[in-house]
ZALODREN-349424 format. One record per residue: residue number from 1; chain; x, y, z of N, C-alpha, C, O in turn; residue in three letters. Coordinates in nm, 4 decimals. Layout:
// ZALODREN-349424
{NUM, A, {X, Y, Z}, {X, Y, Z}, {X, Y, Z}, {X, Y, Z}, Ala};
...
***
This chain:
// ZALODREN-349424
{1, A, {5.6955, 1.1488, 0.8753}, {5.7532, 1.2707, 0.8261}, {5.8183, 1.3475, 0.9405}, {5.7582, 1.3674, 1.0461}, Unk};
{2, A, {5.9442, 1.3910, 0.9172}, {6.0178, 1.4632, 1.0142}, {5.9860, 1.6133, 1.0112}, {5.9866, 1.6739, 0.9041}, Unk};
{3, A, {5.9592, 1.6719, 1.1234}, {5.9343, 1.8146, 1.1307}, {6.0567, 1.8842, 1.1849}, {6.1235, 1.8312, 1.2737}, Unk};
{4, A, {6.0869, 1.9981, 1.1350}, {6.2040, 2.0727, 1.1837}, {6.1554, 2.1821, 1.2749}, {6.0518, 2.2448, 1.2527}, Unk};
{5, A, {6.2341, 2.2026, 1.3788}, {6.2053, 2.3131, 1.4742}, {6.2270, 2.4462, 1.3979}, {6.3175, 2.4573, 1.3151}, Unk};
{6, A, {6.1432, 2.5452, 1.4273}, {6.1655, 2.6742, 1.3614}, {6.3003, 2.7350, 1.4033}, {6.3451, 2.7153, 1.5162}, Unk};
{7, A, {6.3631, 2.8076, 1.3135}, {6.4878, 2.8696, 1.3448}, {6.4669, 2.9817, 1.4478}, {6.3729, 3.0605, 1.4371}, Unk};
{8, A, {6.5542, 2.9872, 1.5453}, {6.5432, 3.0845, 1.6534}, {6.6717, 3.1699, 1.6562}, {6.7816, 3.1173, 1.6388}, Unk};
{9, A, {6.6576, 3.2956, 1.6771}, {6.7756, 3.3826, 1.6870}, {6.8470, 3.3497, 1.8202}, {6.7849, 3.3504, 1.9265}, Unk};
{10, A, {6.9759, 3.3214, 1.8123}, {7.0500, 3.2885, 1.9325}, {7.0669, 3.4050, 2.0298}, {7.0992, 3.3859, 2.1470}, Unk};
{11, A, {7.0445, 3.5257, 1.9787}, {7.0629, 3.6466, 2.0646}, {6.9388, 3.6756, 2.1447}, {6.9449, 3.6920, 2.2665}, Unk};
{12, A, {6.8229, 3.6822, 2.0750}, {6.7011, 3.7226, 2.1424}, {6.6004, 3.6066, 2.1626}, {6.4949, 3.6246, 2.2234}, Unk};
{13, A, {6.6351, 3.4896, 2.1111}, {6.5532, 3.3698, 2.1242}, {6.4161, 3.3851, 2.0569}, {6.3218, 3.3153, 2.0942}, Unk};
{14, A, {6.4039, 3.4726, 1.9612}, {6.2819, 3.4921, 1.8835}, {6.3046, 3.4420, 1.7408}, {6.4160, 3.4521, 1.6896}, Unk};
{15, A, {6.2021, 3.3885, 1.6762}, {6.2165, 3.3504, 1.5367}, {6.2186, 3.4762, 1.4509}, {6.1544, 3.5757, 1.4845}, Unk};
{16, A, {6.2941, 3.4715, 1.3375}, {6.2863, 3.5799, 1.2407}, {6.1449, 3.5975, 1.1881}, {6.0652, 3.5038, 1.1914}, Unk};
{17, A, {6.1137, 3.7151, 1.1403}, {5.9842, 3.7411, 1.0824}, {5.9602, 3.6467, 0.9631}, {6.0554, 3.5968, 0.9032}, Unk};
{18, A, {5.8367, 3.6235, 0.9304}, {5.8025, 3.5344, 0.8194}, {5.8755, 3.5807, 0.6902}, {5.8700, 3.6977, 0.6522}, Unk};
{19, A, {5.9407, 3.4883, 0.6280}, {6.0121, 3.5223, 0.5042}, {6.1485, 3.5876, 0.5236}, {6.2171, 3.6184, 0.4262}, Unk};
{20, A, {6.1875, 3.6086, 0.6479}, {6.3159, 3.6743, 0.6778}, {6.4200, 3.5685, 0.7137}, {6.3917, 3.4773, 0.7914}, Unk};
{21, A, {6.5366, 3.5799, 0.6591}, {6.6472, 3.4914, 0.6912}, {6.7082, 3.5318, 0.8248}, {6.6981, 3.6474, 0.8659}, Unk};
{22, A, {6.7714, 3.4362, 0.8922}, {6.8317, 3.4667, 1.0220}, {6.9360, 3.5763, 1.0067}, {6.9417, 3.6664, 1.0905}, Unk};
{23, A, {7.0160, 3.5721, 0.9062}, {7.1194, 3.6741, 0.8851}, {7.0565, 3.8129, 0.8747}, {7.1065, 3.9090, 0.9332}, Unk};
{24, A, {6.9473, 3.8226, 0.8002}, {6.8758, 3.9514, 0.7844}, {6.8273, 3.9989, 0.9215}, {6.8444, 4.1153, 0.9580}, Unk};
{25, A, {6.7678, 3.9086, 0.9951}, {6.7174, 3.9394, 1.1329}, {6.8301, 3.9947, 1.2173}, {6.8142, 4.0987, 1.2812}, Unk};
{26, A, {6.9446, 3.9263, 1.2189}, {7.0569, 3.9689, 1.3033}, {7.1046, 4.1090, 1.2650}, {7.1309, 4.1921, 1.3520}, Unk};
{27, A, {7.1156, 4.1346, 1.1354}, {7.1605, 4.2661, 1.0896}, {7.0579, 4.3732, 1.1191}, {7.0934, 4.4830, 1.1620}, Unk};
{28, A, {6.9310, 4.3431, 1.0968}, {6.8265, 4.4437, 1.1103}, {6.7866, 4.4721, 1.2562}, {6.7531, 4.5852, 1.2914}, Unk};
{29, A, {6.7907, 4.3693, 1.3389}, {6.7358, 4.3812, 1.4742}, {6.8365, 4.4007, 1.5877}, {6.7991, 4.4454, 1.6961}, Unk};
{30, A, {6.9613, 4.3683, 1.5645}, {7.0602, 4.3766, 1.6746}, {7.1744, 4.4667, 1.6420}, {7.2345, 4.4526, 1.5356}, Unk};
{31, A, {7.2082, 4.5616, 1.7311}, {7.3235, 4.6455, 1.7078}, {7.4508, 4.5662, 1.7170}, {7.4555, 4.4593, 1.7779}, Unk};
{32, A, {7.5567, 4.6212, 1.6540}, {7.6879, 4.5550, 1.6486}, {7.7429, 4.5197, 1.7887}, {7.8009, 4.4128, 1.8080}, Unk};
{33, A, {7.7240, 4.6095, 1.8842}, {7.7777, 4.5842, 2.0202}, {7.7064, 4.4632, 2.0847}, {7.7705, 4.3791, 2.1476}, Unk};
{34, A, {7.5769, 4.4562, 2.0687}, {7.5036, 4.3403, 2.1236}, {7.5507, 4.2109, 2.0608}, {7.5690, 4.1113, 2.1307}, Unk};
{35, A, {7.5709, 4.2107, 1.9289}, {7.6235, 4.0906, 1.8618}, {7.7621, 4.0564, 1.9109}, {7.7921, 3.9399, 1.9366}, Unk};
{36, A, {7.8475, 4.1575, 1.9243}, {7.9835, 4.1337, 1.9726}, {7.9822, 4.0754, 2.1137}, {8.0548, 3.9798, 2.1407}, Unk};
{37, A, {7.9019, 4.1305, 2.2036}, {7.8923, 4.0776, 2.3373}, {7.8444, 3.9327, 2.3392}, {7.8928, 3.8518, 2.4185}, Unk};
{38, A, {7.7492, 3.9001, 2.2515}, {7.7015, 3.7627, 2.2427}, {7.8138, 3.6690, 2.1965}, {7.8321, 3.5616, 2.2537}, Unk};
{39, A, {7.8860, 3.7076, 2.0972}, {7.9920, 3.6259, 2.0434}, {8.1028, 3.6050, 2.1500}, {8.1541, 3.4942, 2.1657}, Unk};
{40, A, {8.1376, 3.7100, 2.2205}, {8.2389, 3.6965, 2.3261}, {8.1920, 3.6038, 2.4365}, {8.2689, 3.5211, 2.4856}, Unk};
{41, A, {8.0642, 3.6172, 2.4765}, {8.0102, 3.5294, 2.5824}, {8.0087, 3.3818, 2.5367}, {8.0429, 3.2924, 2.6141}, Unk};
{42, A, {7.9699, 3.3581, 2.4138}, {7.9679, 3.2212, 2.3629}, {8.1094, 3.1617, 2.3514}, {8.1332, 3.0455, 2.3844}, Unk};
{43, A, {8.2016, 3.2454, 2.3038}, {8.3398, 3.1990, 2.2895}, {8.4006, 3.1681, 2.4256}, {8.4691, 3.0670, 2.4411}, Unk};
{44, A, {8.3765, 3.2534, 2.5240}, {8.4232, 3.2305, 2.6592}, {8.3647, 3.1034, 2.7186}, {8.4351, 3.0275, 2.7851}, Unk};
{45, A, {8.2353, 3.0799, 2.6947}, {8.1709, 2.9607, 2.7477}, {8.2315, 2.8335, 2.6831}, {8.2574, 2.7340, 2.7509}, Unk};
{46, A, {8.2526, 2.8402, 2.5527}, {8.3149, 2.7258, 2.4813}, {8.4545, 2.7010, 2.5336}, {8.4942, 2.5866, 2.5554}, Unk};
{47, A, {8.5296, 2.8094, 2.5541}, {8.6689, 2.7935, 2.6036}, {8.6667, 2.7345, 2.7445}, {8.7505, 2.6506, 2.7775}, Unk};
{48, A, {8.5757, 2.7756, 2.8243}, {8.5645, 2.7237, 2.9636}, {8.5303, 2.5791, 2.9630}, {8.5822, 2.5037, 3.0453}, Unk};
{49, A, {8.4424, 2.5353, 2.8711}, {8.4096, 2.3988, 2.8540}, {8.5303, 2.3108, 2.8138}, {8.5485, 2.1994, 2.8629}, Unk};
{50, A, {8.6103, 2.3662, 2.7234}, {8.7300, 2.2967, 2.6771}, {8.8295, 2.2768, 2.7911}, {8.8936, 2.1722, 2.8014}, Unk};
{51, A, {8.8415, 2.3768, 2.8751}, {8.9389, 2.3708, 2.9844}, {8.8935, 2.2682, 3.0913}, {8.9747, 2.1956, 3.1486}, Unk};
{52, A, {8.7602, 2.2654, 3.1156}, {8.7123, 2.1792, 3.2236}, {8.7054, 2.0333, 3.1827}, {8.6878, 1.9484, 3.2701}, Unk};
{53, A, {8.7177, 1.9998, 3.0588}, {8.7118, 1.8610, 3.0133}, {8.8346, 1.7902, 3.0292}, {8.8429, 1.6724, 2.9947}, Unk};
***
């Protein structure tokens, strides 16, 4: 039987509360600015990887 890793928030690296969806966790626990900074950092990292390949 295959076991799945628990879902982890990519921003805070914590699992959502029991019964809480990741989207709900992101909306309830993280301010817009923190989410925006995370998205910009991830996009920049992906773009840097694309350039270096």
